[in-house]
N, CA, C and O atoms as a Maestro MAE file, in Angstrom:
{
 s_m_m2io_version
 :::
 2.0.0
}

f_m_ct {
 s_m_title
 :::
 protein
 m_atom[340] {
  # First column is atom index #
  i_m_mmod_type
  r_m_x_coord
  r_m_y_coord
  r_m_z_coord
  i_m_residue_number
  s_m_chain_name
  s_m_pdb_residue_name
  s_m_pdb_atom_name
  i_m_atomic_number
  :::
  1 25 151.745 96.600 84.455 1 A "MET " " N  " 7
  2 3 153.428 97.063 84.975 1 A "MET " " CA " 6
  3 2 153.967 98.107 83.935 1 A "MET " " C  " 6
  4 15 153.915 98.041 82.707 1 A "MET " " O  " 8
  5 25 154.641 99.353 84.951 2 A "ARG " " N  " 7
  6 3 155.230 100.507 84.353 2 A "ARG " " CA " 6
  7 2 156.278 100.543 83.609 2 A "ARG " " C  " 6
  8 15 157.284 100.013 84.080 2 A "ARG " " O  " 8
  9 25 156.349 101.030 82.540 3 A "THR " " N  " 7
  10 3 157.121 101.074 81.537 3 A "THR " " CA " 6
  11 2 158.217 102.527 81.935 3 A "THR " " C  " 6
  12 15 157.585 103.551 82.194 3 A "THR " " O  " 8
  13 25 159.486 102.624 81.980 4 A "GLU " " N  " 7
  14 3 159.900 103.724 81.804 4 A "GLU " " CA " 6
  15 2 161.185 103.895 80.722 4 A "GLU " " C  " 6
  16 15 161.760 102.868 80.362 4 A "GLU " " O  " 8
  17 25 161.531 104.918 80.321 5 A "LEU " " N  " 7
  18 3 162.592 105.229 79.267 5 A "LEU " " CA " 6
  19 2 163.781 105.121 80.252 5 A "LEU " " C  " 6
  20 15 163.567 105.369 81.438 5 A "LEU " " O  " 8
  21 25 164.976 104.780 79.855 6 A "VAL " " N  " 7
  22 3 166.314 104.725 80.238 6 A "VAL " " CA " 6
  23 2 166.760 106.244 80.830 6 A "VAL " " C  " 6
  24 15 167.370 106.388 81.889 6 A "VAL " " O  " 8
  25 25 166.345 107.336 79.958 7 A "THR " " N  " 7
  26 3 166.557 108.734 80.348 7 A "THR " " CA " 6
  27 2 165.759 109.182 81.470 7 A "THR " " C  " 6
  28 15 166.210 110.119 82.128 7 A "THR " " O  " 8
  29 25 164.558 108.629 81.827 8 A "THR " " N  " 7
  30 3 163.457 109.149 82.816 8 A "THR " " CA " 6
  31 2 164.419 108.585 84.011 8 A "THR " " C  " 6
  32 15 164.684 109.285 84.989 8 A "THR " " O  " 8
  33 25 164.910 107.272 83.847 9 A "LEU " " N  " 7
  34 3 165.798 106.952 84.905 9 A "LEU " " CA " 6
  35 2 166.594 107.625 84.963 9 A "LEU " " C  " 6
  36 15 166.605 107.950 86.150 9 A "LEU " " O  " 8
  37 25 167.385 108.146 84.462 10 A "LYS " " N  " 7
  38 3 168.850 108.719 84.831 10 A "LYS " " CA " 6
  39 2 168.205 109.939 85.801 10 A "LYS " " C  " 6
  40 15 168.530 110.127 86.974 10 A "LYS " " O  " 8
  41 25 167.343 110.622 85.138 11 A "ARG " " N  " 7
  42 3 166.835 112.200 85.494 11 A "ARG " " CA " 6
  43 2 165.818 111.943 86.887 11 A "ARG " " C  " 6
  44 15 165.698 112.844 87.716 11 A "ARG " " O  " 8
  45 25 165.152 110.705 87.036 12 A "GLN " " N  " 7
  46 3 164.077 110.643 88.089 12 A "GLN " " CA " 6
  47 2 164.611 109.276 88.664 12 A "GLN " " C  " 6
  48 15 163.662 108.497 88.738 12 A "GLN " " O  " 8
  49 25 165.419 108.882 88.963 13 A "ALA " " N  " 7
  50 3 166.277 107.979 89.935 13 A "ALA " " CA " 6
  51 2 165.594 107.885 91.568 13 A "ALA " " C  " 6
  52 15 164.970 106.849 91.797 13 A "ALA " " O  " 8
  53 25 165.650 108.530 92.277 14 A "THR " " N  " 7
  54 3 164.970 108.680 93.302 14 A "THR " " CA " 6
  55 2 163.510 108.775 93.517 14 A "THR " " C  " 6
  56 15 163.001 108.293 94.529 14 A "THR " " O  " 8
  57 25 162.757 109.428 92.533 15 A "GLU " " N  " 7
  58 3 161.381 109.280 92.555 15 A "GLU " " CA " 6
  59 2 160.922 107.754 91.744 15 A "GLU " " C  " 6
  60 15 159.798 107.323 92.001 15 A "GLU " " O  " 8
  61 25 161.511 107.231 91.103 16 A "LEU " " N  " 7
  62 3 161.391 105.855 90.516 16 A "LEU " " CA " 6
  63 2 161.504 105.035 91.775 16 A "LEU " " C  " 6
  64 15 160.562 104.271 91.985 16 A "LEU " " O  " 8
  65 25 162.558 105.058 92.711 17 A "LEU " " N  " 7
  66 3 162.932 104.368 93.523 17 A "LEU " " CA " 6
  67 2 162.124 104.252 94.946 17 A "LEU " " C  " 6
  68 15 162.102 103.328 95.759 17 A "LEU " " O  " 8
  69 25 161.345 105.765 94.949 18 A "ASP " " N  " 7
  70 3 160.647 105.762 95.986 18 A "ASP " " CA " 6
  71 2 159.164 105.334 95.676 18 A "ASP " " C  " 6
  72 15 158.493 104.836 96.580 18 A "ASP " " O  " 8
  73 25 158.541 105.550 94.186 19 A "GLU " " N  " 7
  74 3 157.387 104.607 93.684 19 A "GLU " " CA " 6
  75 2 157.559 102.964 93.979 19 A "GLU " " C  " 6
  76 15 156.736 102.219 94.512 19 A "GLU " " O  " 8
  77 25 158.823 102.656 93.488 20 A "LEU " " N  " 7
  78 3 159.229 101.024 93.511 20 A "LEU " " CA " 6
  79 2 159.024 100.576 94.749 20 A "LEU " " C  " 6
  80 15 158.516 99.482 94.998 20 A "LEU " " O  " 8
  81 25 159.471 101.529 95.725 21 A "GLU " " N  " 7
  82 3 159.192 100.985 97.021 21 A "GLU " " CA " 6
  83 2 157.923 101.006 97.436 21 A "GLU " " C  " 6
  84 15 157.456 99.960 97.885 21 A "GLU " " O  " 8
  85 25 157.297 101.918 97.388 22 A "ARG " " N  " 7
  86 3 155.591 101.786 97.728 22 A "ARG " " CA " 6
  87 2 154.808 100.762 96.792 22 A "ARG " " C  " 6
  88 15 154.002 99.991 97.312 22 A "ARG " " O  " 8
  89 25 154.967 100.750 95.821 23 A "SER " " N  " 7
  90 3 153.764 100.045 95.111 23 A "SER " " CA " 6
  91 2 154.507 98.310 94.685 23 A "SER " " C  " 6
  92 15 153.798 97.463 94.141 23 A "SER " " O  " 8
  93 25 155.773 98.072 94.992 24 A "ARG " " N  " 7
  94 3 156.212 96.769 94.844 24 A "ARG " " CA " 6
  95 2 156.026 96.327 93.613 24 A "ARG " " C  " 6
  96 15 156.022 95.096 93.597 24 A "ARG " " O  " 8
  97 25 155.851 96.861 92.460 25 A "GLU " " N  " 7
  98 3 155.412 96.605 91.397 25 A "GLU " " CA " 6
  99 2 156.671 96.747 90.281 25 A "GLU " " C  " 6
  100 15 156.957 97.943 90.234 25 A "GLU " " O  " 8
  101 25 157.396 96.091 89.508 26 A "PRO " " N  " 7
  102 3 158.430 96.205 88.842 26 A "PRO " " CA " 6
  103 2 158.189 96.991 87.534 26 A "PRO " " C  " 6
  104 15 157.160 96.902 86.864 26 A "PRO " " O  " 8
  105 25 159.409 97.884 87.205 27 A "ILE " " N  " 7
  106 3 158.815 98.708 86.201 27 A "ILE " " CA " 6
  107 2 160.084 98.513 85.240 27 A "ILE " " C  " 6
  108 15 161.259 98.466 85.606 27 A "ILE " " O  " 8
  109 25 159.578 98.407 83.891 28 A "LEU " " N  " 7
  110 3 160.162 97.857 82.639 28 A "LEU " " CA " 6
  111 2 161.095 99.146 82.298 28 A "LEU " " C  " 6
  112 15 160.611 100.271 82.181 28 A "LEU " " O  " 8
  113 25 162.601 98.846 82.139 29 A "ILE " " N  " 7
  114 3 163.317 100.296 81.386 29 A "ILE " " CA " 6
  115 2 163.270 99.969 80.092 29 A "ILE " " C  " 6
  116 15 163.059 98.763 79.968 29 A "ILE " " O  " 8
  117 25 163.374 100.520 79.097 30 A "THR " " N  " 7
  118 3 163.455 100.613 77.833 30 A "THR " " CA " 6
  119 2 164.743 101.421 77.184 30 A "THR " " C  " 6
  120 15 165.152 102.545 77.479 30 A "THR " " O  " 8
  121 25 165.126 100.718 76.447 31 A "GLN " " N  " 7
  122 3 166.393 101.709 75.619 31 A "GLN " " CA " 6
  123 2 166.420 101.751 74.195 31 A "GLN " " C  " 6
  124 15 166.658 100.682 73.632 31 A "GLN " " O  " 8
  125 25 166.216 102.810 73.463 32 A "HIS " " N  " 7
  126 3 166.317 102.879 71.997 32 A "HIS " " CA " 6
  127 2 164.548 101.899 71.644 32 A "HIS " " C  " 6
  128 15 164.392 101.237 70.618 32 A "HIS " " O  " 8
  129 25 163.682 102.013 72.498 33 A "GLY " " N  " 7
  130 3 162.368 101.877 72.401 33 A "GLY " " CA " 6
  131 2 162.289 100.196 72.714 33 A "GLY " " C  " 6
  132 15 161.193 99.638 72.666 33 A "GLY " " O  " 8
  133 25 163.415 99.505 73.007 34 A "LEU " " N  " 7
  134 3 163.344 98.170 73.680 34 A "LEU " " CA " 6
  135 2 163.723 97.716 74.612 34 A "LEU " " C  " 6
  136 15 164.749 98.146 75.140 34 A "LEU " " O  " 8
  137 25 162.963 96.616 75.164 35 A "PRO " " N  " 7
  138 3 163.164 96.399 76.641 35 A "PRO " " CA " 6
  139 2 164.767 96.199 77.154 35 A "PRO " " C  " 6
  140 15 165.454 95.311 76.649 35 A "PRO " " O  " 8
  141 25 165.212 96.944 78.020 36 A "SER " " N  " 7
  142 3 166.588 96.766 78.592 36 A "SER " " CA " 6
  143 2 166.806 96.185 80.055 36 A "SER " " C  " 6
  144 15 167.720 95.522 80.547 36 A "SER " " O  " 8
  145 25 165.646 96.676 80.547 37 A "ALA " " N  " 7
  146 3 165.993 95.904 82.176 37 A "ALA " " CA " 6
  147 2 164.520 96.000 83.028 37 A "ALA " " C  " 6
  148 15 163.438 96.437 82.635 37 A "ALA " " O  " 8
  149 25 164.916 95.394 84.408 38 A "TYR " " N  " 7
  150 3 163.346 95.478 84.870 38 A "TYR " " CA " 6
  151 2 164.055 96.002 86.405 38 A "TYR " " C  " 6
  152 15 164.987 95.479 87.016 38 A "TYR " " O  " 8
  153 25 163.499 96.842 86.653 39 A "LEU " " N  " 7
  154 3 164.068 97.687 87.852 39 A "LEU " " CA " 6
  155 2 163.145 97.362 89.368 39 A "LEU " " C  " 6
  156 15 162.132 98.020 89.606 39 A "LEU " " O  " 8
  157 25 163.608 96.350 90.262 40 A "VAL " " N  " 7
  158 3 162.773 95.491 91.156 40 A "VAL " " CA " 6
  159 2 163.256 95.961 92.548 40 A "VAL " " C  " 6
  160 15 164.373 96.406 92.814 40 A "VAL " " O  " 8
  161 25 162.183 95.775 93.410 41 A "ASP " " N  " 7
  162 3 162.768 96.286 94.699 41 A "ASP " " CA " 6
  163 2 163.348 94.948 95.221 41 A "ASP " " C  " 6
  164 15 163.122 93.856 94.700 41 A "ASP " " O  " 8
  165 25 164.238 95.189 96.472 42 A "VAL " " N  " 7
  166 3 165.215 94.161 97.054 42 A "VAL " " CA " 6
  167 2 164.027 93.199 97.408 42 A "VAL " " C  " 6
  168 15 163.837 92.220 96.688 42 A "VAL " " O  " 8
  169 25 163.370 93.396 98.290 43 A "GLU " " N  " 7
  170 3 162.505 92.184 98.718 43 A "GLU " " CA " 6
  171 2 161.957 91.321 97.648 43 A "GLU " " C  " 6
  172 15 162.328 90.147 97.632 43 A "GLU " " O  " 8
  173 25 161.153 91.727 96.782 44 A "SER " " N  " 7
  174 3 160.851 90.895 95.919 44 A "SER " " CA " 6
  175 2 162.050 90.321 94.717 44 A "SER " " C  " 6
  176 15 161.776 89.396 93.952 44 A "SER " " O  " 8
  177 25 163.272 90.969 94.705 45 A "TYR " " N  " 7
  178 3 164.157 90.058 94.290 45 A "TYR " " CA " 6
  179 2 164.499 89.171 94.754 45 A "TYR " " C  " 6
  180 15 164.532 88.101 94.148 45 A "TYR " " O  " 8
  181 25 164.875 89.314 96.004 46 A "GLU " " N  " 7
  182 3 165.209 87.980 97.048 46 A "GLU " " CA " 6
  183 2 164.516 87.100 97.205 46 A "GLU " " C  " 6
  184 15 164.898 85.962 97.473 46 A "GLU " " O  " 8
  185 25 162.848 87.610 97.008 47 A "LEU " " N  " 7
  186 3 162.162 86.251 97.072 47 A "LEU " " CA " 6
  187 2 161.877 85.434 95.771 47 A "LEU " " C  " 6
  188 15 161.440 84.284 95.728 47 A "LEU " " O  " 8
  189 25 162.252 86.352 94.572 48 A "LEU " " N  " 7
  190 3 161.970 85.548 93.433 48 A "LEU " " CA " 6
  191 2 163.827 84.545 93.314 48 A "LEU " " C  " 6
  192 15 163.874 83.508 92.653 48 A "LEU " " O  " 8
  193 25 164.948 85.015 93.942 49 A "GLN " " N  " 7
  194 3 165.617 84.285 94.174 49 A "GLN " " CA " 6
  195 2 165.597 83.014 94.670 49 A "GLN " " C  " 6
  196 15 166.090 81.981 94.216 49 A "GLN " " O  " 8
  197 25 164.786 83.278 95.940 50 A "ARG " " N  " 7
  198 3 164.567 81.981 97.068 50 A "ARG " " CA " 6
  199 2 163.871 80.728 96.205 50 A "ARG " " C  " 6
  200 15 164.143 79.537 96.055 50 A "ARG " " O  " 8
  201 25 162.469 81.938 95.548 51 A "ARG " " N  " 7
  202 3 161.933 80.575 94.672 51 A "ARG " " CA " 6
  203 2 162.545 79.925 93.702 51 A "ARG " " C  " 6
  204 15 162.156 78.792 93.415 51 A "ARG " " O  " 8
  205 25 163.845 80.647 92.869 52 A "MET " " N  " 7
  206 3 164.364 80.060 92.050 52 A "MET " " CA " 6
  207 2 165.268 79.110 92.232 52 A "MET " " C  " 6
  208 15 165.513 78.377 91.274 52 A "MET " " O  " 8
  209 25 165.808 78.952 93.214 53 A "ARG " " N  " 7
  210 3 166.687 78.192 94.148 53 A "ARG " " CA " 6
  211 2 165.745 76.486 94.115 53 A "ARG " " C  " 6
  212 15 166.095 75.354 93.781 53 A "ARG " " O  " 8
  213 25 164.557 77.019 94.600 54 A "LEU " " N  " 7
  214 3 163.855 76.067 95.359 54 A "LEU " " CA " 6
  215 2 163.148 75.036 94.075 54 A "LEU " " C  " 6
  216 15 162.660 73.932 94.314 54 A "LEU " " O  " 8
  217 25 163.213 75.625 92.780 55 A "LEU " " N  " 7
  218 3 162.752 75.249 91.778 55 A "LEU " " CA " 6
  219 2 163.407 74.617 90.741 55 A "LEU " " C  " 6
  220 15 162.920 73.938 89.837 55 A "LEU " " O  " 8
  221 25 164.961 75.008 91.034 56 A "GLU " " N  " 7
  222 3 166.322 74.358 90.618 56 A "GLU " " CA " 6
  223 2 166.322 72.962 90.886 56 A "GLU " " C  " 6
  224 15 166.421 71.986 90.143 56 A "GLU " " O  " 8
  225 25 166.124 73.150 92.738 57 A "GLY " " N  " 7
  226 3 166.375 71.909 93.349 57 A "GLY " " CA " 6
  227 2 165.180 70.393 92.984 57 A "GLY " " C  " 6
  228 15 165.386 69.181 93.038 57 A "GLY " " O  " 8
  229 25 163.954 71.200 92.623 58 A "ILE " " N  " 7
  230 3 162.984 70.320 92.182 58 A "ILE " " CA " 6
  231 2 163.512 69.583 90.972 58 A "ILE " " C  " 6
  232 15 163.571 68.364 90.809 58 A "ILE " " O  " 8
  233 25 163.962 70.754 89.986 59 A "ALA " " N  " 7
  234 3 164.035 69.936 88.433 59 A "ALA " " CA " 6
  235 2 165.452 68.823 88.525 59 A "ALA " " C  " 6
  236 15 165.559 67.727 87.975 59 A "ALA " " O  " 8
  237 25 166.289 69.416 89.270 60 A "ARG " " N  " 7
  238 3 167.489 68.361 89.792 60 A "ARG " " CA " 6
  239 2 166.971 67.031 90.326 60 A "ARG " " C  " 6
  240 15 167.456 65.963 89.954 60 A "ARG " " O  " 8
  241 25 165.896 67.126 91.275 61 A "GLY " " N  " 7
  242 3 165.837 65.936 91.806 61 A "GLY " " CA " 6
  243 2 164.733 65.223 90.525 61 A "GLY " " C  " 6
  244 15 164.921 64.018 90.359 61 A "GLY " " O  " 8
  245 25 163.835 65.745 89.801 62 A "GLU " " N  " 7
  246 3 163.147 65.200 88.637 62 A "GLU " " CA " 6
  247 2 163.872 64.212 87.546 62 A "GLU " " C  " 6
  248 15 163.573 63.120 87.063 62 A "GLU " " O  " 8
  249 25 165.267 65.368 87.351 63 A "LYS " " N  " 7
  250 3 166.470 64.454 86.184 63 A "LYS " " CA " 6
  251 2 167.046 63.500 86.856 63 A "LYS " " C  " 6
  252 15 167.374 62.482 86.247 63 A "LYS " " O  " 8
  253 25 167.338 63.641 88.497 64 A "ALA " " N  " 7
  254 3 167.772 62.246 88.945 64 A "ALA " " CA " 6
  255 2 167.041 60.909 89.103 64 A "ALA " " C  " 6
  256 15 167.491 59.764 89.161 64 A "ALA " " O  " 8
  257 25 165.417 61.512 89.174 65 A "ILE " " N  " 7
  258 3 164.399 60.345 89.075 65 A "ILE " " CA " 6
  259 2 164.583 59.739 87.496 65 A "ILE " " C  " 6
  260 15 164.797 58.532 87.384 65 A "ILE " " O  " 8
  261 25 164.515 60.411 86.531 66 A "GLU " " N  " 7
  262 3 164.587 59.831 85.335 66 A "GLU " " CA " 6
  263 2 165.624 59.334 84.598 66 A "GLU " " C  " 6
  264 15 165.497 58.913 83.448 66 A "GLU " " O  " 8
  265 25 166.872 59.376 85.355 67 A "GLU " " N  " 7
  266 3 168.037 58.991 84.894 67 A "GLU " " CA " 6
  267 2 167.952 57.499 86.054 67 A "GLU " " C  " 6
  268 15 168.660 56.588 85.626 67 A "GLU " " O  " 8
  269 25 167.399 57.236 87.065 68 A "GLY " " N  " 7
  270 3 167.241 56.488 87.932 68 A "GLY " " CA " 6
  271 2 168.137 56.561 89.317 68 A "GLY " " C  " 6
  272 15 168.200 55.638 90.128 68 A "GLY " " O  " 8
  273 25 168.796 57.785 89.435 69 A "ARG " " N  " 7
  274 3 169.801 58.131 90.647 69 A "ARG " " CA " 6
  275 2 169.008 58.150 91.710 69 A "ARG " " C  " 6
  276 15 168.782 59.268 92.174 69 A "ARG " " O  " 8
  277 25 168.406 57.025 92.349 70 A "THR " " N  " 7
  278 3 167.634 57.252 93.530 70 A "THR " " CA " 6
  279 2 167.910 55.944 94.432 70 A "THR " " C  " 6
  280 15 168.408 54.900 94.010 70 A "THR " " O  " 8
  281 25 167.553 56.160 95.554 71 A "VAL " " N  " 7
  282 3 168.163 55.272 96.810 71 A "VAL " " CA " 6
  283 2 166.761 54.852 97.744 71 A "VAL " " C  " 6
  284 15 165.770 55.537 97.998 71 A "VAL " " O  " 8
  285 25 166.999 53.866 98.022 72 A "THR " " N  " 7
  286 3 165.808 53.488 98.968 72 A "THR " " CA " 6
  287 2 165.492 54.491 100.343 72 A "THR " " C  " 6
  288 15 165.985 55.619 100.339 72 A "THR " " O  " 8
  289 25 164.926 54.189 101.137 73 A "HIS " " N  " 7
  290 3 164.639 55.072 102.137 73 A "HIS " " CA " 6
  291 2 165.738 54.515 103.233 73 A "HIS " " C  " 6
  292 15 166.344 55.367 103.882 73 A "HIS " " O  " 8
  293 25 166.038 53.035 103.481 74 A "ALA " " N  " 7
  294 3 166.894 52.880 104.198 74 A "ALA " " CA " 6
  295 2 168.394 53.003 103.683 74 A "ALA " " C  " 6
  296 15 169.282 52.826 104.516 74 A "ALA " " O  " 8
  297 25 168.673 53.240 102.618 75 A "GLN " " N  " 7
  298 3 169.837 53.888 102.035 75 A "GLN " " CA " 6
  299 2 170.198 54.983 102.709 75 A "GLN " " C  " 6
  300 15 171.027 55.075 103.615 75 A "GLN " " O  " 8
  301 25 169.440 55.924 102.151 76 A "ALA " " N  " 7
  302 3 169.207 57.675 102.496 76 A "ALA " " CA " 6
  303 2 169.432 57.818 103.830 76 A "ALA " " C  " 6
  304 15 170.180 58.673 104.304 76 A "ALA " " O  " 8
  305 25 168.758 56.943 104.513 77 A "LYS " " N  " 7
  306 3 168.526 57.102 106.121 77 A "LYS " " CA " 6
  307 2 170.168 56.919 106.714 77 A "LYS " " C  " 6
  308 15 170.576 57.690 107.583 77 A "LYS " " O  " 8
  309 25 170.934 55.969 106.226 78 A "GLN " " N  " 7
  310 3 171.987 55.451 106.261 78 A "GLN " " CA " 6
  311 2 172.794 56.385 105.998 78 A "GLN " " C  " 6
  312 15 173.608 56.658 106.881 78 A "GLN " " O  " 8
  313 25 172.837 57.280 104.533 79 A "ARG " " N  " 7
  314 3 174.056 58.074 104.391 79 A "ARG " " CA " 6
  315 2 174.031 59.429 105.187 79 A "ARG " " C  " 6
  316 15 174.855 60.344 105.193 79 A "ARG " " O  " 8
  317 25 172.647 59.262 105.968 80 A "LEU " " N  " 7
  318 3 172.506 60.710 106.533 80 A "LEU " " CA " 6
  319 2 173.044 60.958 107.802 80 A "LEU " " C  " 6
  320 15 173.489 61.976 108.333 80 A "LEU " " O  " 8
  321 25 172.894 59.723 108.194 81 A "SER " " N  " 7
  322 3 173.781 59.280 109.200 81 A "SER " " CA " 6
  323 2 174.521 59.266 109.682 81 A "SER " " C  " 6
  324 15 174.534 59.179 110.910 81 A "SER " " O  " 8
  325 25 175.560 59.347 108.920 82 A "ARG " " N  " 7
  326 3 176.468 59.828 108.945 82 A "ARG " " CA " 6
  327 2 177.363 61.422 109.165 82 A "ARG " " C  " 6
  328 15 178.456 61.765 109.615 82 A "ARG " " O  " 8
  329 25 176.000 62.182 108.471 83 A "TRP " " N  " 7
  330 3 176.141 63.362 108.964 83 A "TRP " " CA " 6
  331 2 175.702 64.173 110.197 83 A "TRP " " C  " 6
  332 15 176.091 65.203 110.748 83 A "TRP " " O  " 8
  333 25 174.715 63.257 110.395 84 A "LEU " " N  " 7
  334 3 174.320 63.386 111.965 84 A "LEU " " CA " 6
  335 2 174.426 63.280 112.906 84 A "LEU " " C  " 6
  336 15 173.665 63.586 113.824 84 A "LEU " " O  " 8
  337 25 175.998 62.533 112.911 85 A "LYS " " N  " 7
  338 3 176.589 62.193 114.440 85 A "LYS " " CA " 6
  339 2 177.411 63.568 114.929 85 A "LYS " " C  " 6
  340 15 177.956 63.602 116.033 85 A "LYS " " O  " 8
  :::
 }
 m_bond[339] {
  # First column is bond index #
  i_m_from
  i_m_to
  i_m_order
  :::
  1 1 2 1
  2 2 3 1
  3 3 4 2
  4 3 5 1
  5 5 6 1
  6 6 7 1
  7 7 8 2
  8 7 9 1
  9 9 10 1
  10 10 11 1
  11 11 12 2
  12 11 13 1
  13 13 14 1
  14 14 15 1
  15 15 16 2
  16 15 17 1
  17 17 18 1
  18 18 19 1
  19 19 20 2
  20 19 21 1
  21 21 22 1
  22 22 23 1
  23 23 24 2
  24 23 25 1
  25 25 26 1
  26 26 27 1
  27 27 28 2
  28 27 29 1
  29 29 30 1
  30 30 31 1
  31 31 32 2
  32 31 33 1
  33 33 34 1
  34 34 35 1
  35 35 36 2
  36 35 37 1
  37 37 38 1
  38 38 39 1
  39 39 40 2
  40 39 41 1
  41 41 42 1
  42 42 43 1
  43 43 44 2
  44 43 45 1
  45 45 46 1
  46 46 47 1
  47 47 48 2
  48 47 49 1
  49 49 50 1
  50 50 51 1
  51 51 52 2
  52 51 53 1
  53 53 54 1
  54 54 55 1
  55 55 56 2
  56 55 57 1
  57 57 58 1
  58 58 59 1
  59 59 60 2
  60 59 61 1
  61 61 62 1
  62 62 63 1
  63 63 64 2
  64 63 65 1
  65 65 66 1
  66 66 67 1
  67 67 68 2
  68 67 69 1
  69 69 70 1
  70 70 71 1
  71 71 72 2
  72 71 73 1
  73 73 74 1
  74 74 75 1
  75 75 76 2
  76 75 77 1
  77 77 78 1
  78 78 79 1
  79 79 80 2
  80 79 81 1
  81 81 82 1
  82 82 83 1
  83 83 84 2
  84 83 85 1
  85 85 86 1
  86 86 87 1
  87 87 88 2
  88 87 89 1
  89 89 90 1
  90 90 91 1
  91 91 92 2
  92 91 93 1
  93 93 94 1
  94 94 95 1
  95 95 96 2
  96 95 97 1
  97 97 98 1
  98 98 99 1
  99 99 100 2
  100 99 101 1
  101 101 102 1
  102 102 103 1
  103 103 104 2
  104 103 105 1
  105 105 106 1
  106 106 107 1
  107 107 108 2
  108 107 109 1
  109 109 110 1
  110 110 111 1
  111 111 112 2
  112 111 113 1
  113 113 114 1
  114 114 115 1
  115 115 116 2
  116 115 117 1
  117 117 118 1
  118 118 119 1
  119 119 120 2
  120 119 121 1
  121 121 122 1
  122 122 123 1
  123 123 124 2
  124 123 125 1
  125 125 126 1
  126 126 127 1
  127 127 128 2
  128 127 129 1
  129 129 130 1
  130 130 131 1
  131 131 132 2
  132 131 133 1
  133 133 134 1
  134 134 135 1
  135 135 136 2
  136 135 137 1
  137 137 138 1
  138 138 139 1
  139 139 140 2
  140 139 141 1
  141 141 142 1
  142 142 143 1
  143 143 144 2
  144 143 145 1
  145 145 146 1
  146 146 147 1
  147 147 148 2
  148 147 149 1
  149 149 150 1
  150 150 151 1
  151 151 152 2
  152 151 153 1
  153 153 154 1
  154 154 155 1
  155 155 156 2
  156 155 157 1
  157 157 158 1
  158 158 159 1
  159 159 160 2
  160 159 161 1
  161 161 162 1
  162 162 163 1
  163 163 164 2
  164 163 165 1
  165 165 166 1
  166 166 167 1
  167 167 168 2
  168 167 169 1
  169 169 170 1
  170 170 171 1
  171 171 172 2
  172 171 173 1
  173 173 174 1
  174 174 175 1
  175 175 176 2
  176 175 177 1
  177 177 178 1
  178 178 179 1
  179 179 180 2
  180 179 181 1
  181 181 182 1
  182 182 183 1
  183 183 184 2
  184 183 185 1
  185 185 186 1
  186 186 187 1
  187 187 188 2
  188 187 189 1
  189 189 190 1
  190 190 191 1
  191 191 192 2
  192 191 193 1
  193 193 194 1
  194 194 195 1
  195 195 196 2
  196 195 197 1
  197 197 198 1
  198 198 199 1
  199 199 200 2
  200 199 201 1
  201 201 202 1
  202 202 203 1
  203 203 204 2
  204 203 205 1
  205 205 206 1
  206 206 207 1
  207 207 208 2
  208 207 209 1
  209 209 210 1
  210 210 211 1
  211 211 212 2
  212 211 213 1
  213 213 214 1
  214 214 215 1
  215 215 216 2
  216 215 217 1
  217 217 218 1
  218 218 219 1
  219 219 220 2
  220 219 221 1
  221 221 222 1
  222 222 223 1
  223 223 224 2
  224 223 225 1
  225 225 226 1
  226 226 227 1
  227 227 228 2
  228 227 229 1
  229 229 230 1
  230 230 231 1
  231 231 232 2
  232 231 233 1
  233 233 234 1
  234 234 235 1
  235 235 236 2
  236 235 237 1
  237 237 238 1
  238 238 239 1
  239 239 240 2
  240 239 241 1
  241 241 242 1
  242 242 243 1
  243 243 244 2
  244 243 245 1
  245 245 246 1
  246 246 247 1
  247 247 248 2
  248 247 249 1
  249 249 250 1
  250 250 251 1
  251 251 252 2
  252 251 253 1
  253 253 254 1
  254 254 255 1
  255 255 256 2
  256 255 257 1
  257 257 258 1
  258 258 259 1
  259 259 260 2
  260 259 261 1
  261 261 262 1
  262 262 263 1
  263 263 264 2
  264 263 265 1
  265 265 266 1
  266 266 267 1
  267 267 268 2
  268 267 269 1
  269 269 270 1
  270 270 271 1
  271 271 272 2
  272 271 273 1
  273 273 274 1
  274 274 275 1
  275 275 276 2
  276 275 277 1
  277 277 278 1
  278 278 279 1
  279 279 280 2
  280 279 281 1
  281 281 282 1
  282 282 283 1
  283 283 284 2
  284 283 285 1
  285 285 286 1
  286 286 287 1
  287 287 288 2
  288 287 289 1
  289 289 290 1
  290 290 291 1
  291 291 292 2
  292 291 293 1
  293 293 294 1
  294 294 295 1
  295 295 296 2
  296 295 297 1
  297 297 298 1
  298 298 299 1
  299 299 300 2
  300 299 301 1
  301 301 302 1
  302 302 303 1
  303 303 304 2
  304 303 305 1
  305 305 306 1
  306 306 307 1
  307 307 308 2
  308 307 309 1
  309 309 310 1
  310 310 311 1
  311 311 312 2
  312 311 313 1
  313 313 314 1
  314 314 315 1
  315 315 316 2
  316 315 317 1
  317 317 318 1
  318 318 319 1
  319 319 320 2
  320 319 321 1
  321 321 322 1
  322 322 323 1
  323 323 324 2
  324 323 325 1
  325 325 326 1
  326 326 327 1
  327 327 328 2
  328 327 329 1
  329 329 330 1
  330 330 331 1
  331 331 332 2
  332 331 333 1
  333 333 334 1
  334 334 335 1
  335 335 336 2
  336 335 337 1
  337 337 338 1
  338 338 339 1
  339 339 340 2
  :::
 }
}
């Protein structure tokens, strides 16, 4: 992964965005020698957001199982039938 200074971002934003679009590799932006932000292309960001929502849904489901908040198949089918009418 490429690392750039925030001053490089300020001076060469267009070039960095062009490179980002071509490579699809995130660029770590540093400020005062410390990581400050990641610059990512839109497509990669949106994919990460979709994956995050999916993982959060799985985590909620696992927590529901741990807490005993489950229903039988018949109960689930009955609940869903109300929505599908």
